[in-house]
GUROVO-625519 format. One record per residue (C-alpha): residue number from 1; residue in one letter; x, y, z. Coordinates in Angstrom, 1 decimal. Example, Ala and Ser with C-alpha at 12.3 -4.5 7.8 and 13.67 -1.06 7.14 Angstrom:
// GUROVO-625519
KETI, zaro, doke, X, Y, Z
KETI, 1, A, 12.3, -4.5, 7.8
KETI, 2, S, 13.7, -1.1, 7.1
//
This chain:
// GUROVO-625519
KETI, zaro, doke, X, Y, Z
KETI, 1, M, 118.5, 54.8, 89.1
KETI, 2, S, 121.8, 54.6, 87.3
KETI, 3, I, 123.9, 51.6, 86.0
KETI, 4, Y, 127.6, 51.9, 86.7
KETI, 5, S, 129.7, 49.3, 84.9
KETI, 6, S, 133.3, 48.5, 85.4
KETI, 7, D, 135.7, 45.6, 85.1
KETI, 8, F, 136.0, 45.4, 88.8
KETI, 9, L, 134.0, 46.5, 91.8
KETI, 10, V, 135.6, 46.9, 95.2
KETI, 11, I, 133.4, 47.4, 98.3
KETI, 12, G, 135.5, 49.1, 101.0
KETI, 13, T, 138.3, 51.5, 101.3
KETI, 14, G, 140.6, 50.1, 104.0
KETI, 15, I, 144.0, 48.7, 103.3
KETI, 16, S, 142.7, 45.5, 101.7
KETI, 17, G, 140.2, 47.4, 99.4
KETI, 18, L, 142.6, 50.1, 98.4
KETI, 19, L, 145.5, 47.7, 97.7
KETI, 20, T, 143.3, 45.4, 95.7
KETI, 21, A, 141.9, 48.4, 93.7
KETI, 22, H, 145.5, 49.7, 93.0
KETI, 23, K, 146.6, 46.3, 91.7
KETI, 24, L, 143.4, 45.7, 89.6
KETI, 25, S, 143.7, 49.2, 88.1
KETI, 26, R, 146.5, 47.9, 85.9
KETI, 27, L, 144.1, 45.4, 84.4
KETI, 28, G, 141.0, 47.5, 83.8
KETI, 29, T, 138.5, 49.9, 85.3
KETI, 30, V, 137.7, 49.9, 89.0
KETI, 31, N, 134.7, 51.3, 90.9
KETI, 32, I, 135.3, 51.5, 94.6
KETI, 33, I, 132.5, 52.4, 97.1
KETI, 34, S, 132.6, 53.5, 100.7
KETI, 35, K, 129.7, 54.3, 103.1
KETI, 36, R, 131.3, 57.5, 104.4
KETI, 37, G, 134.4, 59.3, 103.1
KETI, 38, A, 137.1, 57.0, 101.8
KETI, 39, Q, 139.4, 57.7, 104.7
KETI, 40, V, 136.9, 56.4, 107.3
KETI, 41, S, 138.0, 52.8, 108.0
KETI, 42, N, 139.4, 50.5, 110.7
KETI, 43, T, 142.8, 50.7, 108.9
KETI, 44, D, 142.9, 54.5, 109.4
KETI, 45, L, 142.5, 53.9, 113.2
KETI, 46, A, 145.1, 51.2, 113.5
KETI, 47, Q, 147.9, 52.3, 115.9
KETI, 48, G, 150.2, 49.4, 116.6
KETI, 49, G, 151.6, 48.3, 113.2
KETI, 50, I, 152.1, 45.4, 110.9
KETI, 51, A, 153.9, 42.2, 111.9
KETI, 52, A, 156.6, 40.8, 109.5
KETI, 53, V, 160.0, 39.2, 109.7
KETI, 54, T, 162.4, 41.9, 108.6
KETI, 55, D, 165.2, 41.6, 111.2
KETI, 56, K, 168.2, 39.3, 111.1
KETI, 57, N, 167.5, 38.2, 114.7
KETI, 58, D, 164.0, 37.1, 113.8
KETI, 59, D, 163.0, 34.0, 111.9
KETI, 60, F, 159.9, 32.9, 109.8
KETI, 61, I, 159.4, 29.8, 111.9
KETI, 62, L, 159.2, 32.0, 115.1
KETI, 63, H, 156.5, 34.1, 113.6
KETI, 64, I, 154.7, 31.0, 112.3
KETI, 65, N, 154.8, 29.4, 115.7
KETI, 66, D, 153.7, 32.6, 117.5
KETI, 67, T, 150.7, 32.8, 115.1
KETI, 68, L, 149.8, 29.1, 115.6
KETI, 69, T, 150.1, 29.2, 119.4
KETI, 70, T, 147.9, 32.2, 119.6
KETI, 71, G, 145.4, 30.6, 117.2
KETI, 72, S, 144.8, 27.8, 119.8
KETI, 73, G, 144.8, 24.9, 117.3
KETI, 74, L, 142.5, 26.4, 114.6
KETI, 75, S, 144.9, 28.3, 112.4
KETI, 76, D, 145.5, 26.7, 109.0
KETI, 77, R, 149.3, 26.0, 109.0
KETI, 78, R, 149.5, 26.2, 105.3
KETI, 79, I, 147.9, 29.7, 105.3
KETI, 80, V, 150.0, 30.9, 108.2
KETI, 81, E, 153.2, 29.8, 106.4
KETI, 82, L, 152.4, 31.5, 103.1
KETI, 83, A, 151.3, 34.7, 104.9
KETI, 84, V, 154.4, 34.9, 107.0
KETI, 85, H, 156.7, 34.1, 104.1
KETI, 86, E, 155.1, 36.6, 101.8
KETI, 87, G, 155.0, 39.3, 104.5
KETI, 88, P, 158.5, 40.9, 103.8
KETI, 89, E, 157.6, 41.4, 100.1
KETI, 90, R, 154.4, 43.1, 101.0
KETI, 91, I, 156.3, 45.4, 103.4
KETI, 92, K, 158.7, 46.3, 100.6
KETI, 93, E, 155.7, 47.1, 98.4
KETI, 94, L, 154.1, 49.4, 100.9
KETI, 95, V, 157.4, 51.3, 101.3
KETI, 96, E, 157.6, 51.7, 97.5
KETI, 97, L, 154.0, 53.1, 97.6
KETI, 98, G, 155.1, 55.8, 100.0
KETI, 99, V, 154.4, 54.4, 103.4
KETI, 100, C, 157.0, 55.8, 105.9
KETI, 101, F, 157.6, 53.3, 108.7
KETI, 102, T, 159.5, 54.6, 111.7
KETI, 103, R, 163.2, 53.9, 111.4
KETI, 104, K, 166.2, 53.7, 113.8
KETI, 105, G, 169.0, 54.8, 111.5
KETI, 106, S, 168.6, 52.8, 108.3
KETI, 107, A, 166.8, 49.9, 109.9
KETI, 108, F, 163.1, 49.7, 110.9
KETI, 109, E, 162.3, 50.5, 114.5
KETI, 110, L, 160.5, 47.3, 115.5
KETI, 111, G, 157.9, 47.1, 118.3
KETI, 112, L, 157.0, 44.2, 120.6
KETI, 113, E, 153.4, 43.1, 121.2
KETI, 114, G, 151.6, 40.4, 123.1
KETI, 115, G, 152.1, 36.9, 121.9
KETI, 116, H, 155.2, 37.7, 119.8
KETI, 117, S, 158.6, 36.1, 120.8
KETI, 118, K, 160.6, 38.8, 118.9
KETI, 119, R, 160.3, 42.5, 118.1
KETI, 120, R, 158.8, 42.4, 114.6
KETI, 121, I, 156.1, 45.1, 114.5
KETI, 122, L, 156.8, 47.8, 111.9
KETI, 123, H, 155.0, 51.0, 112.8
KETI, 124, A, 154.7, 54.7, 111.9
KETI, 125, K, 155.0, 56.0, 115.5
KETI, 126, D, 151.5, 55.2, 116.8
KETI, 127, Y, 149.5, 56.1, 113.7
KETI, 128, T, 150.5, 53.3, 111.4
KETI, 129, G, 147.1, 52.7, 109.9
KETI, 130, H, 146.6, 56.4, 109.1
KETI, 131, E, 150.0, 56.4, 107.4
KETI, 132, I, 149.2, 53.4, 105.3
KETI, 133, E, 145.6, 54.6, 104.5
KETI, 134, S, 146.8, 58.0, 103.4
KETI, 135, A, 149.5, 56.6, 101.1
KETI, 136, L, 147.2, 54.2, 99.4
KETI, 137, L, 144.5, 56.8, 99.0
KETI, 138, R, 147.0, 59.1, 97.3
KETI, 139, I, 148.0, 56.4, 94.9
KETI, 140, C, 144.4, 55.3, 94.1
KETI, 141, R, 143.0, 58.8, 93.7
KETI, 142, S, 145.8, 59.6, 91.2
KETI, 143, K, 144.7, 56.8, 88.8
KETI, 144, K, 142.3, 57.5, 86.0
KETI, 145, S, 141.1, 53.9, 85.9
KETI, 146, I, 139.8, 54.1, 89.5
KETI, 147, R, 136.6, 55.9, 90.4
KETI, 148, F, 135.5, 56.5, 94.0
KETI, 149, F, 131.9, 56.6, 95.1
KETI, 150, E, 131.8, 57.9, 98.6
KETI, 151, N, 128.7, 58.0, 100.9
KETI, 152, H, 127.4, 55.0, 99.0
KETI, 153, A, 126.3, 51.9, 100.9
KETI, 154, A, 126.2, 48.4, 99.4
KETI, 155, V, 122.7, 46.8, 99.9
KETI, 156, D, 123.0, 43.3, 98.4
KETI, 157, L, 124.9, 41.4, 95.8
KETI, 158, I, 123.5, 41.1, 92.3
KETI, 159, L, 123.2, 37.4, 91.5
KETI, 160, E, 122.5, 35.4, 88.5
KETI, 161, A, 119.7, 33.6, 90.5
KETI, 162, H, 118.1, 34.6, 93.7
KETI, 163, S, 116.8, 32.0, 96.1
KETI, 164, S, 115.0, 32.4, 99.4
KETI, 165, G, 114.7, 28.8, 100.3
KETI, 166, T, 117.0, 26.0, 98.9
KETI, 167, R, 120.7, 26.3, 98.2
KETI, 168, P, 121.2, 27.4, 94.6
KETI, 169, T, 123.3, 24.9, 92.5
KETI, 170, K, 124.5, 27.5, 90.0
KETI, 171, N, 125.0, 31.2, 90.5
KETI, 172, F, 127.2, 34.1, 89.7
KETI, 173, C, 127.9, 37.5, 91.2
KETI, 174, H, 127.4, 40.4, 88.8
KETI, 175, G, 128.1, 43.3, 91.3
KETI, 176, S, 126.0, 45.0, 93.9
KETI, 177, Y, 123.0, 47.1, 94.5
KETI, 178, V, 124.2, 50.4, 96.1
KETI, 179, L, 122.3, 53.1, 98.0
KETI, 180, E, 123.4, 56.6, 97.3
KETI, 181, E, 122.8, 58.3, 100.6
KETI, 182, K, 122.3, 61.8, 99.3
KETI, 183, T, 119.4, 60.9, 97.0
KETI, 184, G, 118.1, 57.7, 98.5
KETI, 185, I, 118.3, 56.1, 95.1
KETI, 186, I, 119.6, 52.5, 94.7
KETI, 187, H, 121.9, 52.0, 91.7
KETI, 188, N, 123.2, 49.0, 89.9
KETI, 189, F, 127.0, 48.6, 90.1
KETI, 190, L, 127.9, 45.9, 87.6
KETI, 191, A, 131.3, 44.2, 87.3
KETI, 192, A, 132.9, 41.1, 86.0
KETI, 193, T, 134.5, 40.6, 89.5
KETI, 194, T, 133.4, 42.0, 92.8
KETI, 195, V, 135.7, 42.2, 95.9
KETI, 196, L, 134.3, 42.4, 99.4
KETI, 197, A, 136.7, 44.5, 101.4
KETI, 198, S, 134.1, 45.9, 103.8
KETI, 199, G, 135.9, 45.2, 107.1
KETI, 200, G, 134.6, 43.9, 110.4
KETI, 201, A, 131.6, 44.3, 112.5
KETI, 202, G, 132.6, 45.8, 115.9
KETI, 203, K, 129.3, 47.9, 116.0
KETI, 204, V, 127.5, 44.6, 116.7
KETI, 205, Y, 128.7, 45.3, 120.3
KETI, 206, L, 127.9, 48.2, 122.6
KETI, 207, Y, 131.5, 49.0, 123.2
KETI, 208, T, 134.0, 48.9, 120.3
KETI, 209, S, 137.2, 50.3, 119.1
KETI, 210, N, 135.8, 50.3, 115.5
KETI, 211, P, 134.4, 53.3, 113.6
KETI, 212, D, 130.7, 53.6, 113.0
KETI, 213, T, 131.1, 52.0, 109.5
KETI, 214, A, 132.0, 48.6, 111.0
KETI, 215, T, 128.6, 46.9, 110.7
KETI, 216, G, 129.7, 43.8, 108.8
KETI, 217, D, 128.0, 44.7, 105.6
KETI, 218, G, 130.1, 42.4, 103.3
KETI, 219, M, 129.7, 39.4, 105.6
KETI, 220, A, 125.9, 40.0, 105.8
KETI, 221, M, 125.6, 40.3, 102.1
KETI, 222, A, 127.6, 37.2, 101.5
KETI, 223, Y, 125.4, 35.3, 104.0
KETI, 224, R, 122.2, 36.4, 102.3
KETI, 225, A, 123.7, 35.3, 98.9
KETI, 226, G, 124.0, 31.8, 100.4
KETI, 227, L, 127.7, 31.7, 101.3
KETI, 228, R, 129.1, 30.2, 104.5
KETI, 229, L, 130.5, 32.3, 107.4
KETI, 230, V, 133.3, 30.6, 109.3
KETI, 231, N, 134.2, 30.8, 113.0
KETI, 232, M, 131.9, 33.8, 113.8
KETI, 233, E, 132.2, 33.0, 117.5
KETI, 234, F, 135.7, 34.3, 117.7
KETI, 235, V, 135.4, 38.0, 118.3
KETI, 236, Q, 138.5, 39.6, 119.6
KETI, 237, F, 138.0, 42.2, 122.4
KETI, 238, H, 140.9, 44.6, 122.6
KETI, 239, P, 141.9, 44.8, 126.3
KETI, 240, T, 142.6, 48.5, 126.4
KETI, 241, C, 140.2, 51.1, 125.0
KETI, 242, L, 140.3, 54.5, 126.7
KETI, 243, Y, 137.6, 54.7, 129.4
KETI, 244, N, 136.0, 58.2, 129.1
KETI, 245, P, 132.4, 59.1, 128.2
KETI, 246, N, 133.7, 61.7, 125.7
KETI, 247, A, 136.3, 59.4, 124.1
KETI, 248, K, 134.4, 57.5, 121.5
KETI, 249, S, 136.2, 54.4, 120.4
KETI, 250, F, 139.7, 55.5, 121.1
KETI, 251, L, 142.2, 52.6, 121.3
KETI, 252, I, 145.3, 52.5, 123.5
KETI, 253, S, 147.6, 50.5, 121.4
KETI, 254, E, 149.0, 47.1, 122.4
KETI, 255, A, 152.4, 48.6, 121.8
KETI, 256, V, 152.1, 50.6, 125.0
KETI, 257, R, 152.2, 47.3, 126.9
KETI, 258, G, 154.9, 46.1, 124.6
KETI, 259, E, 157.0, 49.1, 125.8
KETI, 260, G, 156.5, 48.2, 129.5
KETI, 261, A, 153.1, 49.5, 130.6
KETI, 262, I, 151.6, 47.7, 133.6
KETI, 263, L, 147.9, 47.0, 134.2
KETI, 264, R, 146.8, 48.0, 137.6
KETI, 265, L, 143.6, 48.1, 139.7
KETI, 266, A, 142.2, 51.4, 141.0
KETI, 267, G, 144.4, 51.1, 144.2
KETI, 268, G, 147.5, 50.6, 142.1
KETI, 269, K, 147.9, 46.8, 142.5
KETI, 270, P, 149.2, 45.0, 139.3
KETI, 271, F, 147.1, 41.9, 138.6
KETI, 272, M, 148.2, 40.2, 135.3
KETI, 273, A, 150.7, 37.9, 137.1
KETI, 274, D, 147.6, 36.2, 138.6
KETI, 275, Y, 146.4, 35.2, 135.2
KETI, 276, D, 149.4, 34.4, 133.0
KETI, 277, P, 153.2, 34.2, 133.5
KETI, 278, R, 153.6, 36.5, 130.4
KETI, 279, K, 151.7, 39.2, 132.4
KETI, 280, E, 150.9, 42.2, 130.1
KETI, 281, L, 152.4, 40.5, 127.1
KETI, 282, A, 149.9, 37.6, 127.2
KETI, 283, P, 147.7, 37.3, 124.0
KETI, 284, R, 144.7, 39.6, 123.9
KETI, 285, D, 142.1, 37.0, 124.8
KETI, 286, I, 143.8, 36.3, 128.1
KETI, 287, V, 144.3, 40.0, 129.0
KETI, 288, A, 140.8, 40.9, 128.1
KETI, 289, R, 139.3, 38.1, 130.2
KETI, 290, A, 141.6, 39.1, 133.1
KETI, 291, I, 140.4, 42.7, 133.0
KETI, 292, D, 136.8, 41.5, 132.7
KETI, 293, S, 137.2, 39.2, 135.7
KETI, 294, E, 138.8, 42.0, 137.8
KETI, 295, L, 136.0, 44.4, 137.0
KETI, 296, K, 133.3, 41.9, 138.0
KETI, 297, K, 135.1, 41.1, 141.2
KETI, 298, T, 135.8, 44.7, 142.3
KETI, 299, G, 132.7, 46.4, 140.8
KETI, 300, E, 135.0, 49.1, 139.4
KETI, 301, E, 134.2, 50.6, 135.9
KETI, 302, C, 137.8, 50.4, 134.6
KETI, 303, V, 141.4, 49.4, 135.2
KETI, 304, Y, 144.5, 51.5, 134.6
KETI, 305, L, 147.4, 51.2, 132.2
KETI, 306, D, 150.5, 52.7, 133.7
KETI, 307, I, 153.5, 53.6, 131.5
KETI, 308, T, 154.8, 56.4, 133.8
KETI, 309, A, 158.0, 54.4, 134.6
KETI, 310, R, 159.3, 55.1, 131.1
KETI, 311, P, 161.0, 58.5, 130.5
KETI, 312, S, 158.6, 61.3, 129.5
KETI, 313, A, 160.6, 62.1, 126.3
KETI, 314, F, 160.3, 58.4, 125.2
KETI, 315, I, 156.6, 58.3, 125.7
KETI, 316, K, 155.9, 61.5, 123.8
KETI, 317, K, 158.1, 60.4, 120.9
KETI, 318, R, 156.9, 56.7, 120.7
KETI, 319, F, 153.2, 57.5, 121.3
KETI, 320, P, 152.5, 61.0, 120.1
KETI, 321, S, 148.9, 60.5, 119.1
KETI, 322, I, 147.9, 58.6, 122.3
KETI, 323, Y, 149.7, 61.3, 124.4
KETI, 324, K, 147.9, 64.2, 122.6
KETI, 325, K, 144.5, 62.5, 122.7
KETI, 326, C, 144.7, 61.6, 126.4
KETI, 327, L, 145.8, 65.1, 127.2
KETI, 328, T, 142.6, 66.5, 125.7
KETI, 329, F, 140.8, 64.5, 128.4
KETI, 330, G, 143.1, 65.8, 131.2
KETI, 331, I, 145.3, 62.7, 131.3
KETI, 332, D, 149.0, 63.2, 131.1
KETI, 333, I, 150.2, 59.7, 130.4
KETI, 334, T, 153.7, 60.6, 131.4
KETI, 335, K, 152.5, 61.2, 134.9
KETI, 336, K, 149.2, 59.4, 135.3
KETI, 337, P, 147.9, 55.9, 134.4
KETI, 338, I, 145.3, 55.6, 131.6
KETI, 339, P, 141.8, 54.4, 132.5
KETI, 340, V, 141.0, 51.5, 130.1
KETI, 341, V, 138.3, 48.8, 129.4
KETI, 342, P, 138.0, 46.0, 126.9
KETI, 343, A, 136.1, 46.7, 123.6
KETI, 344, A, 135.0, 44.6, 120.6
KETI, 345, H, 137.9, 45.0, 118.1
KETI, 346, F, 138.4, 42.3, 115.4
KETI, 347, F, 136.5, 39.4, 113.8
KETI, 348, C, 138.7, 36.3, 113.3
KETI, 349, G, 135.8, 34.7, 111.4
KETI, 350, G, 134.2, 35.9, 108.1
KETI, 351, V, 133.3, 34.9, 104.6
KETI, 352, E, 134.8, 31.5, 103.7
KETI, 353, T, 137.6, 32.0, 101.1
KETI, 354, D, 140.6, 30.0, 99.7
KETI, 355, E, 144.2, 31.1, 99.7
KETI, 356, W, 143.5, 33.4, 96.7
KETI, 357, G, 140.6, 35.2, 98.3
KETI, 358, R, 138.0, 33.3, 96.2
KETI, 359, T, 134.6, 32.6, 97.6
KETI, 360, A, 132.3, 29.8, 96.6
KETI, 361, L, 130.3, 32.2, 94.5
KETI, 362, P, 131.9, 32.8, 91.1
KETI, 363, G, 132.7, 36.4, 90.4
KETI, 364, L, 133.1, 37.2, 94.1
KETI, 365, Y, 136.2, 37.6, 96.2
KETI, 366, A, 136.6, 38.6, 99.9
KETI, 367, V, 139.7, 40.1, 101.5
KETI, 368, G, 140.7, 41.7, 104.8
KETI, 369, E, 138.6, 41.4, 108.0
KETI, 370, A, 135.5, 40.5, 106.0
KETI, 371, A, 137.2, 37.2, 104.9
KETI, 372, H, 138.1, 34.0, 106.8
KETI, 373, T, 141.4, 32.9, 105.4
KETI, 374, G, 142.4, 30.5, 108.2
KETI, 375, L, 145.3, 32.7, 109.4
KETI, 376, H, 144.0, 33.7, 112.8
KETI, 377, G, 142.3, 30.6, 114.0
KETI, 378, A, 140.6, 31.1, 117.4
KETI, 379, N, 142.5, 34.2, 118.2
KETI, 380, R, 144.5, 36.8, 116.2
KETI, 381, L, 148.1, 37.5, 116.9
KETI, 382, A, 148.6, 41.2, 117.4
KETI, 383, S, 149.4, 43.1, 114.2
KETI, 384, N, 148.7, 40.1, 112.0
KETI, 385, S, 145.6, 41.8, 110.6
KETI, 386, L, 147.4, 44.4, 108.4
KETI, 387, L, 149.7, 41.6, 107.3
KETI, 388, E, 146.7, 39.4, 106.3
KETI, 389, A, 145.1, 42.3, 104.4
KETI, 390, C, 148.2, 43.0, 102.3
KETI, 391, V, 149.0, 39.4, 101.6
KETI, 392, F, 145.5, 38.4, 100.4
KETI, 393, A, 144.8, 41.6, 98.6
KETI, 394, H, 147.9, 40.8, 96.5
KETI, 395, R, 146.9, 37.2, 96.1
KETI, 396, A, 143.3, 38.1, 95.1
KETI, 397, A, 144.5, 40.5, 92.5
KETI, 398, E, 146.9, 37.9, 91.1
KETI, 399, S, 144.0, 35.4, 90.9
KETI, 400, I, 141.7, 37.9, 89.3
KETI, 401, G, 144.4, 38.8, 86.8
KETI, 402, G, 144.3, 35.3, 85.5
KETI, 403, V, 140.7, 35.7, 84.3
KETI, 404, P, 140.1, 37.7, 81.1
KETI, 405, V, 138.7, 41.1, 81.7
KETI, 406, G, 135.2, 41.4, 80.3
KETI, 407, G, 134.5, 37.7, 80.8
KETI, 408, A, 131.4, 35.8, 81.8
KETI, 409, G, 130.4, 38.4, 84.4
KETI, 410, K, 130.0, 41.3, 82.1
KETI, 411, K, 128.6, 39.2, 79.2
KETI, 412, T, 125.6, 37.8, 81.1
KETI, 413, A, 125.1, 40.6, 83.6
KETI, 414, K, 121.4, 41.6, 84.1
KETI, 415, A, 120.7, 45.2, 84.7
KETI, 416, E, 117.5, 44.7, 86.6
KETI, 417, V, 116.5, 47.8, 88.5
KETI, 418, W, 115.8, 47.7, 92.2
KETI, 419, N, 112.2, 47.0, 93.0
KETI, 420, Y, 111.0, 49.5, 95.6
KETI, 421, G, 107.6, 47.8, 95.7
KETI, 422, N, 105.1, 49.7, 98.0
KETI, 423, A, 107.8, 51.0, 100.3
KETI, 424, R, 107.2, 54.5, 101.7
KETI, 425, P, 109.3, 57.0, 103.7
KETI, 426, S, 109.7, 55.9, 107.3
KETI, 427, D, 107.5, 57.5, 109.9
KETI, 428, E, 108.9, 55.3, 112.7
KETI, 429, A, 112.7, 55.9, 112.7
KETI, 430, V, 112.6, 55.5, 116.5
KETI, 431, M, 112.2, 51.7, 115.8
KETI, 432, I, 115.6, 51.7, 114.2
KETI, 433, T, 117.3, 53.5, 117.1
KETI, 434, H, 115.6, 51.3, 119.7
KETI, 435, N, 116.5, 48.0, 118.0
KETI, 436, W, 120.0, 49.2, 117.3
KETI, 437, D, 120.6, 49.9, 121.0
KETI, 438, E, 118.9, 46.7, 122.2
KETI, 439, L, 120.8, 44.5, 119.8
KETI, 440, R, 124.2, 45.9, 120.8
KETI, 441, T, 123.5, 45.9, 124.5
KETI, 442, L, 122.2, 42.3, 124.3
KETI, 443, M, 125.3, 41.2, 122.4
KETI, 444, W, 127.6, 42.9, 124.9
KETI, 445, N, 125.9, 41.4, 127.9
KETI, 446, Y, 125.1, 37.9, 126.7
KETI, 447, V, 127.6, 37.1, 123.8
KETI, 448, G, 130.6, 39.1, 124.9
KETI, 449, I, 133.9, 38.3, 126.5
KETI, 450, V, 132.4, 35.6, 128.8
KETI, 451, R, 129.5, 33.5, 127.7
KETI, 452, S, 127.2, 30.8, 129.1
KETI, 453, D, 124.7, 28.3, 127.6
KETI, 454, K, 121.8, 30.2, 129.3
KETI, 455, R, 123.0, 33.6, 128.0
KETI, 456, L, 123.3, 32.3, 124.5
KETI, 457, E, 119.8, 30.8, 124.6
KETI, 458, R, 118.3, 34.1, 125.8
KETI, 459, A, 120.2, 36.0, 123.2
KETI, 460, K, 119.1, 33.7, 120.4
KETI, 461, A, 115.4, 34.0, 121.3
KETI, 462, R, 115.5, 37.8, 121.6
KETI, 463, V, 117.5, 38.3, 118.4
KETI, 464, K, 115.0, 36.2, 116.5
KETI, 465, I, 112.2, 38.6, 117.6
KETI, 466, I, 114.2, 41.7, 116.8
KETI, 467, S, 115.2, 40.3, 113.4
KETI, 468, E, 111.5, 39.6, 112.5
KETI, 469, E, 110.7, 43.3, 113.3
KETI, 470, I, 113.6, 44.5, 111.2
KETI, 471, I, 112.6, 42.4, 108.2
KETI, 472, K, 109.1, 43.7, 108.2
KETI, 473, Y, 110.3, 47.3, 108.5
KETI, 474, Y, 112.8, 46.7, 105.7
KETI, 475, W, 110.0, 45.7, 103.3
KETI, 476, D, 107.6, 48.5, 104.4
KETI, 477, F, 109.9, 51.5, 104.2
KETI, 478, L, 112.4, 53.1, 101.8
KETI, 479, L, 115.9, 52.2, 102.6
KETI, 480, T, 118.3, 54.4, 104.6
KETI, 481, R, 121.9, 53.7, 105.6
KETI, 482, D, 120.8, 53.3, 109.2
KETI, 483, L, 118.2, 50.6, 108.3
KETI, 484, L, 120.8, 48.8, 106.1
KETI, 485, E, 123.3, 48.7, 109.0
KETI, 486, L, 120.6, 47.6, 111.5
KETI, 487, R, 119.7, 44.8, 109.2
KETI, 488, N, 123.3, 43.7, 108.8
KETI, 489, I, 124.2, 43.7, 112.5
KETI, 490, A, 121.0, 41.6, 113.2
KETI, 491, V, 122.2, 39.0, 110.6
KETI, 492, L, 125.7, 38.9, 112.2
KETI, 493, S, 124.3, 38.8, 115.7
KETI, 494, D, 122.4, 35.7, 114.8
KETI, 495, A, 125.5, 34.1, 113.1
KETI, 496, I, 127.7, 34.8, 116.1
KETI, 497, I, 125.2, 33.3, 118.5
KETI, 498, R, 124.7, 30.2, 116.4
KETI, 499, A, 128.4, 29.6, 116.0
KETI, 500, A, 129.0, 30.2, 119.7
KETI, 501, S, 126.2, 27.7, 120.6
KETI, 502, M, 127.9, 25.0, 118.4
KETI, 503, R, 131.2, 25.3, 120.1
KETI, 504, K, 130.9, 23.2, 123.3
KETI, 505, E, 134.2, 24.2, 124.8
KETI, 506, S, 136.3, 27.3, 125.6
KETI, 507, R, 139.0, 28.0, 123.0
KETI, 508, G, 140.8, 31.2, 122.1
KETI, 509, L, 138.4, 34.1, 122.1
KETI, 510, H, 135.4, 32.0, 122.9
KETI, 511, F, 134.9, 31.4, 126.6
KETI, 512, N, 131.9, 29.6, 127.9
KETI, 513, I, 131.6, 29.2, 131.7
KETI, 514, N, 129.6, 25.9, 131.2
KETI, 515, C, 132.5, 24.3, 129.4
KETI, 516, P, 135.6, 26.2, 130.4
KETI, 517, R, 138.3, 23.9, 128.8
KETI, 518, M, 139.3, 23.1, 125.3
KETI, 519, A, 138.0, 19.8, 123.9
KETI, 520, E, 140.0, 17.8, 121.4
KETI, 521, G, 137.0, 16.9, 119.3
KETI, 522, M, 136.2, 20.6, 118.8
KETI, 523, A, 139.5, 21.5, 117.1
KETI, 524, K, 137.6, 22.3, 113.9
KETI, 525, N, 135.9, 25.3, 112.3
KETI, 526, T, 132.2, 26.2, 112.7
KETI, 527, F, 130.1, 27.1, 109.7
KETI, 528, V, 126.8, 29.0, 109.5
KETI, 529, D, 124.7, 29.9, 106.4
KETI, 530, R, 121.2, 30.9, 105.7
KETI, 531, Y, 120.1, 27.4, 104.8
KETI, 532, T, 120.9, 25.7, 108.2
//
């Protein structure tokens, strides 16, 4: 066991983690950890772009209203306004850091996506996230004050006081216990300030656009530390993930529909007009439910996204990555429609934070998809996720910069070693595989795009049994990354089910067939924690 001390600890290497680390490196030393290689993140897979008002024909109020409308009455207007107003400055910063957005002459080439009233999506062709991730990694790796720990998995937060029963009245976060995958050793990472930038939890579901790392580790650790998770029922299912058994988690960007692609049934019939006058440009929750409804009615396994009406040269230039990827599966998207299905994509809920990324636990911040800022409400407007990550990474760094480095966190930090107890190497790894598959299948079938009271009740009962099995296994055997991830998706499965059961209505991304309409009295957030 080793003790690694730094002024700041950042957990996660997507856009929010890297941008926060870059800004904090001016103030002190930063340790940044990632479960796989640093490039592996949801950010790196993002295709569409980042929404911001940069065009003279656009307006802040239009972007604000689009965000509020999509959020179905639950977005915090104050947070929406500050995020939208601060967006252009964050775009300028990304450009200065080396991000090359696609331009048309001297101006940005702006895309249109569902829910937006104007073209305002800055993009780097159709690999925007990869462009941003690569630029930020170059910057962070060049800094002597930043140290990367790849293939290291966060286990739990190091607290001033641990409690298994009642809510602690006084506490402080001193860093995190971290598993080094190569050796199986758990190290102490101590810091005055810890930042959760660990991303979302798409792997809770059987089908997802997310990478294998998206198991909600930061949210689960915060929950175990006694913090509240907000609006966990609002899971966004992206409508168009490539349907092919060999195409693992490959997303077909919303920008394809923004450029005129039409959703069709197997026989060629378009169907979105039956669900919303905006057709393919309706918000994601509406499009995903429409596809789900059609698949259940027809018994087909997928629908088709058809952009063949656009010129071949345009398609290849605008969507080079999608064109090349589909071609590897024998699909020439300039000539044939793309088979697609919905997949779990983004968590609008997360760890409760304020407008500076601060949590209720002193010494701990949360940014990016792991956090609930209030921006997205009941449904995220397309391409607002990268915007949120930039804005609140900046605000968190500004807030942290107001606290003297080497303050209370480092002075009182306790370097208690991890207690392995009587744990032994696992001789039943099949249990992890079985529970992993059962949890994800159960969540997809019972707590997915369409829910019901009965499905939620069944899911709650089964998750309770599975969770008890996982807890016993956790204490009996030495930790592995697979076991940590299984433990975390079980925590989040329970949180999603509990939050969904509280919401006795259908709003945004949460649709319950037993209460299919919005209820005025439910225009409020849901909260779950380990004490309730």
